[in-house]
C-alpha positions in Angstrom: 138.4 130.0 138.8 137.3 129.1 135.3 135.6 131.7 133.0 132.2 130.3 133.6 132.5 131.2 137.3 133.8 134.5 136.5 130.6 135.2 134.7 127.9 133.7 136.9 125.1 134.6 134.6 126.5 132.2 131.9 126.4 129.2 134.2 123.6 127.5 136.1 124.8 126.6 139.5 124.2 122.9 140.4 121.0 122.1 142.3 121.7 122.4 146.0 119.7 122.4 149.1 120.9 123.1 152.6 120.5 120.3 155.0 117.5 120.7 157.2 119.6 120.1 160.3 122.5 122.4 159.3 121.9 124.5 162.5 121.0 121.5 164.7 121.8 122.4 168.4 122.4 126.1 167.5 120.3 129.1 167.1 120.5 129.9 163.3 122.2 133.1 162.3 120.1 134.4 159.3 121.6 136.3 156.4 119.2 138.0 154.0 119.6 138.1 150.2 119.7 141.5 148.5 116.1 141.1 147.2 114.8 140.4 150.7 112.7 137.6 149.5 114.7 134.8 151.2 117.2 134.3 153.9 120.1 131.9 154.3 121.2 130.5 157.7 125.0 131.1 158.1 125.6 127.4 158.5 123.8 126.6 155.2 125.7 129.4 153.5 129.0 127.8 154.7 127.9 124.5 153.4 126.9 126.1 150.1 130.5 127.6 149.7 132.2 124.4 150.8 130.3 122.3 148.3 131.0 124.8 145.5 134.7 124.9 146.3 134.9 121.0 146.4 133.0 120.9 143.1 135.6 123.2 141.6 138.8 121.9 143.1 139.2 118.2 143.6 142.0 117.3 146.2 144.4 116.5 143.3 143.5 119.3 141.0 146.5 121.4 139.9 145.5 124.8 141.3 144.9 123.1 144.8 148.1 121.0 144.6 150.0 124.2 143.8 148.4 126.2 146.7 151.2 125.5 149.2 150.5 128.3 151.6 147.5 129.6 153.5 147.6 132.8 151.4 147.4 130.6 148.2 144.5 128.6 149.4 142.6 131.7 150.7 143.0 133.2 147.2 141.3 130.1 145.7 138.6 130.2 148.4 137.9 134.0 147.9 137.0 133.4 144.3 134.5 130.7 145.4 133.1 132.9 148.1 132.6 135.8 145.6 130.9 133.5 143.1 128.4 132.1 145.6 127.5 135.4 147.2 126.9 136.8 143.7 124.8 133.8 142.6 122.7 134.0 145.8 122.6 137.8 145.8 123.9 138.1 149.3 125.8 141.2 150.3 128.2 141.1 153.3 130.3 143.7 154.9 134.1 143.3 155.1 134.1 141.9 158.6 131.2 139.5 157.9 133.0 138.3 154.7 136.3 137.8 156.5 134.5 135.8 159.2 132.8 133.6 156.7 136.1 133.0 154.9 137.7 131.9 158.2 134.9 129.6 159.0 134.9 127.9 155.5 138.7 127.8 155.4 138.6 126.0 158.8 136.2 123.4 157.5 138.2 122.8 154.3 141.8 123.0 155.6 141.8 123.3 159.3 140.1 121.4 162.1 136.6 123.0 161.8 135.0 123.9 165.1 138.1 122.7 167.0 140.1 125.6 165.6 138.6 128.1 167.9 139.1 125.8 170.9 142.8 125.1 170.0 143.6 128.8 169.8 142.0 129.5 173.1 145.0 129.3 175.6 142.7 128.7 178.5 141.5 125.4 177.2 143.7 122.4 178.2 141.4 119.4 177.3 138.8 118.7 174.6 136.8 115.6 175.1 134.5 114.3 172.3 132.0 111.5 172.5 130.2 111.3 169.2 129.1 114.4 167.3 126.6 115.5 170.0 128.7 115.5 173.2 131.7 117.8 173.7 133.3 119.1 176.9 136.4 121.3 177.6 138.6 121.8 180.6 139.7 125.4 181.1 142.9 125.7 183.1 143.0 123.0 185.7 139.2 123.1 186.4 136.5 120.5 185.8 135.2 119.5 182.4 132.5 121.9 181.1 129.8 120.7 178.7 129.4 122.7 175.5 126.6 122.8 173.0 127.3 120.6 169.9 129.8 122.0 167.4 129.8 119.2 164.8 127.0 118.9 162.1 126.9 115.1 162.4 129.0 112.0 162.8 130.4 112.4 159.3 131.7 115.9 160.1 133.2 114.6 163.3 135.0 111.8 161.5 136.2 114.1 158.7 137.9 116.5 161.2 139.4 113.8 163.4 140.7 111.9 160.3 142.4 115.2 159.2 144.0 115.6 162.6 145.3 112.0 162.6 146.4 112.4 159.0 148.4 115.5 159.9 149.9 113.5 162.8 150.9 110.7 160.5 148.3 108.2 161.7 145.0 106.7 160.7 142.0 105.1 162.3 140.2 102.0 160.8 138.5 98.8 161.9 141.8 97.0 162.2 143.2 99.8 164.2 140.3 101.3 166.2 142.4 103.2 168.8 145.2 105.6 168.1 147.3 107.8 170.4 149.5 110.4 168.7 150.4 114.1 168.7 151.2 117.1 166.6 151.7 120.8 167.0 148.9 123.2 165.9 149.4 126.9 165.9 152.4 126.5 168.2 150.5 124.3 170.8 151.6 120.7 171.2 148.5 118.4 171.1 148.3 114.8 172.4 145.3 113.1 170.7 143.6 109.8 171.7 141.0 108.7 169.2 138.8 105.5 169.7 136.2 104.4 167.2 134.1 101.4 166.4 134.3 98.4 166.9 136.2 99.3 170.1 133.4 101.7 171.1 129.8 102.5 170.0 130.6 106.1 168.8 133.7 107.8 167.6 135.3 109.4 170.6 138.4 111.5 171.2 140.4 113.0 174.1 142.7 116.0 173.0 145.2 117.4 175.6 146.6 120.8 174.7 149.8 122.3 176.0 150.5 126.1 176.2 152.6 127.8 173.4 155.1 128.7 176.1 155.9 125.7 178.4 155.8 126.8 182.1 159.2 126.6 184.0 159.6 125.7 187.7 159.0 129.3 188.7 155.7 129.5 186.8 154.7 126.2 188.5 155.3 127.7 191.9 153.3 130.9 190.9 150.4 128.8 189.7 150.2 126.8 192.9 151.3 123.4 191.6 154.6 123.4 193.6 155.5 125.0 196.9 158.6 127.0 196.6 160.7 124.7 198.8 159.6 121.6 196.9 160.6 123.3 193.6 164.0 124.1 195.1 164.3 120.4 196.1 163.4 119.2 192.6 165.8 121.6 191.0 168.5 120.2 193.3 167.5 116.7 192.3 167.9 117.5 188.7 171.4 118.9 189.4 172.3 115.5 191.2 173.2 112.2 189.4 170.0 110.5 190.4 167.0 109.4 188.4 163.4 109.8 189.3 159.8 108.9 188.4 156.9 111.4 188.2 153.7 109.6 188.9 150.1 110.6 188.4 146.8 109.8 186.8 145.8 111.1 183.5 145.9 115.0 183.1 147.7 115.6 186.4 150.7 117.5 184.9 153.3 114.8 184.6 154.6 115.9 181.2 154.4 119.5 182.2 156.6 118.9 185.3 158.9 116.6 183.4 159.4 119.3 180.8 160.2 122.0 183.4 162.7 119.7 185.2 164.3 118.7 181.9 164.9 122.4 181.1 167.2 122.5 184.2 169.6 119.9 182.8 173.1 121.2 182.0 173.4 122.2 178.4 176.4 119.8 178.0 174.2 116.8 178.8 173.2 114.6 175.8 169.5 114.1 176.1 167.3 111.5 174.4 163.7 111.0 174.8 161.1 108.3 174.3 157.6 109.9 173.8 154.2 108.6 172.9 152.8 111.9 171.4 155.8 114.2 171.1 154.6 116.6 173.9 158.0 117.6 175.3 159.7 120.8 174.4 163.5 120.3 174.4 166.6 121.7 172.9 167.1 120.9 169.2 170.1 118.9 170.2 167.9 116.3 172.0 167.5 113.0 170.2 163.7 112.3 170.2 162.3 108.9 169.6 158.5 109.1 169.1 155.9 106.4 168.5 154.9 106.2 164.8 151.6 104.6 164.0 150.7 102.8 160.7 149.3 105.3 158.2 152.2 107.7 157.9 153.5 106.0 154.8 156.5 105.0 156.9 157.3 101.9 159.0 155.5 101.9 162.3 157.6 102.4 165.4 156.4 101.0 168.7 157.1 102.3 172.2 159.3 99.3 172.7 161.2 100.2 169.5 161.7 103.7 170.7 163.2 102.4 174.0 165.8 100.3 172.2 166.7 103.1 169.8 167.1 105.6 172.6 169.4 103.2 174.5 171.6 103.1 171.3 171.8 106.9 171.3 174.6 107.0 174.0 172.8 109.8 175.9 173.6 111.1 179.3 170.0 111.3 180.3 166.9 109.5 179.0 163.4 110.9 179.5 160.5 108.5 179.0 157.0 109.9 178.6 155.1 107.9 179.6 155.6 104.4 181.1 152.3 102.3 181.5 151.7 99.1 183.4 150.0 97.5 180.3 153.2 97.8 178.3 155.7 96.8 181.0 157.7 94.6 178.7 158.7 97.7 176.6 160.8 99.0 179.5 162.6 95.8 180.2 165.9 96.9 178.6 166.0 99.8 181.0 165.8 97.4 184.0 168.5 94.9 182.9 170.9 94.7 185.8 174.1 94.7 183.9 173.1 96.9 181.0 174.7 100.4 180.4 171.7 102.7 180.9 171.8 106.5 181.1 170.3 108.4 183.9 166.5 108.0 183.8 163.6 110.5 184.2 160.2 108.7 183.8 156.7 109.7 183.8 154.3 106.8 184.9 150.6 106.7 184.9 149.5 105.6 188.4 147.8 106.7 191.5 149.8 108.8 194.1 148.8 106.9 197.2 152.1 105.6 198.7 151.0 102.0 199.4 149.4 101.5 196.0 152.3 103.2 194.3 154.8 100.9 195.9 152.8 97.8 194.8 152.3 99.3 191.2 156.0 100.0 190.6 157.0 96.6 192.0 154.5 94.9 189.7 155.6 97.0 186.8 159.3 95.9 187.2 158.3 92.2 187.6 156.1 92.2 184.5 158.8 93.9 182.5 160.9 90.6 182.6 159.0 87.8 184.4 161.9 85.4 184.0 164.3 87.6 185.8 162.9 87.2 189.3 163.2 90.2 191.6 166.3 91.6 189.8 164.3 94.2 187.8 162.6 95.4 191.0 165.9 96.1 192.7 167.3 97.7 189.5 164.3 100.1 189.4 164.9 101.0 193.0 168.5 101.8 192.2 168.1 103.6 188.9 165.0 105.6 189.9 165.5 106.2 193.7 163.2 109.2 193.9 159.4 109.3 193.2 157.5 112.5 192.6 153.7 112.2 192.7 151.0 114.6 191.4 147.2 114.8 191.9 144.3 117.0 190.9 142.9 118.3 194.3 139.9 120.5 194.3 140.3 121.5 190.7 144.0 122.3 191.1 147.1 120.3 189.9 149.2 119.8 193.0 152.4 118.2 194.1 151.2 115.2 196.3 154.4 113.8 197.5 158.2 113.3 197.0 159.6 110.0 198.2 162.8 108.0 198.2 163.6 104.3 198.2 165.8 103.9 201.3 167.5 100.7 202.2 166.7 99.0 205.6 168.8 96.5 207.4 165.7 94.4 208.3 164.7 93.6 204.7 166.2 93.0 201.2 163.7 95.6 200.0 164.0 99.3 200.6 161.4 101.4 202.5 159.5 104.0 200.6 160.1 107.1 202.7 158.2 110.2 202.1 160.2 113.4 202.1 157.3 115.7 201.2 153.6 114.8 201.8 150.3 116.6 201.0 148.6 117.9 204.1 146.7 121.0 205.0 146.4 122.2 201.4 149.9 121.7 200.2 152.8 119.2 199.9 154.9 119.9 203.0 158.3 118.5 204.2 158.2 115.5 206.6 160.8 115.0 209.3 162.6 112.5 207.0 165.7 113.4 205.1 167.0 112.1 201.8 169.6 109.3 202.1 171.3 110.0 198.8 173.2 113.3 198.9 171.0 116.0 197.1 172.7 119.4 197.5 170.0 121.7 198.8 172.3 124.7 199.4 
């Protein structure tokens, strides 16, 4: 802080007026000045400190550029806070001052009002539609609407731009939709942001994973998997066969894929293709993650990642997630004569058996339209088991486990359900797996 700020009486602060809507949507918290003649709302005081800090420290100023750690940045911020409180004759206790520092720091360097939501382990989804509409999902429940947390559209864009920047992406008119990810405070976040002209208002969907990923036992304990189905899935991982995990958005596909991948033998060479880097894997895993324009590096598409992963000479390839609209990206994985490692996929789709069969068949045909039915049969062979998940009555649940089983009456296999949801849980059917999966 320069000498003028250290001696507030020698410097006239710039003219500043709080925005009249600084507390829009919130009951203002008023803080009195020492003289008792006026009061500040907390939101206006936060804005005042933020404005003073930005006036003193431009993004490229040497003091701010040299402040590499949180402690360094807090030291700079503390000087500004002390200055503003002195100029405005405001006295705060230690706890109030610390809370004010956290709030301003979050606006300047963190993710503003999203910070408190991100650190809350109960929150698994944050949905934003413009600055005035926000909802969260706690656990596996339904979305709950919150009171507005952003000052205005500019504030919302500032925070989302910072999130994307830290993830190595950007949003602009030429690229109005971005899906990426990063880790914040130990929690992997998957972020989808859509802005004009693709939509009327800036919107975002943020999926949050726990700091400690649940294993199969935890998924049994929380009711997602019956114990016998978890045992079957563990045996499937120990087998040489591939599988697809199917479900609609936010049904736990990545969570289950992560828990099953943790069961792979340590000696296995693992490669992944990921859209948002949500998987937690051993450091030895080779990860190929989509990279959007804006990172200062060459963009890498999902199809690029698939090709790179095939060159990694892995024993097992995890793909999170396959989507029908990008079927051509997975064409190399369905080439009949190609050397392809064992495959674990997540696929966005509905769990209904008939619709699922049609969707996977169409996916394979669209991957390589000129190859006839060969990609379809290759999919059945390389991914013989299908695990489906669904959100049922506010709970993520295993919906079914099926297998493609050959039938003498057709060139196409039957889709045989081994587990099927009924009476509140996925239960074994009378059918048995054709491929040998050691259940002992």
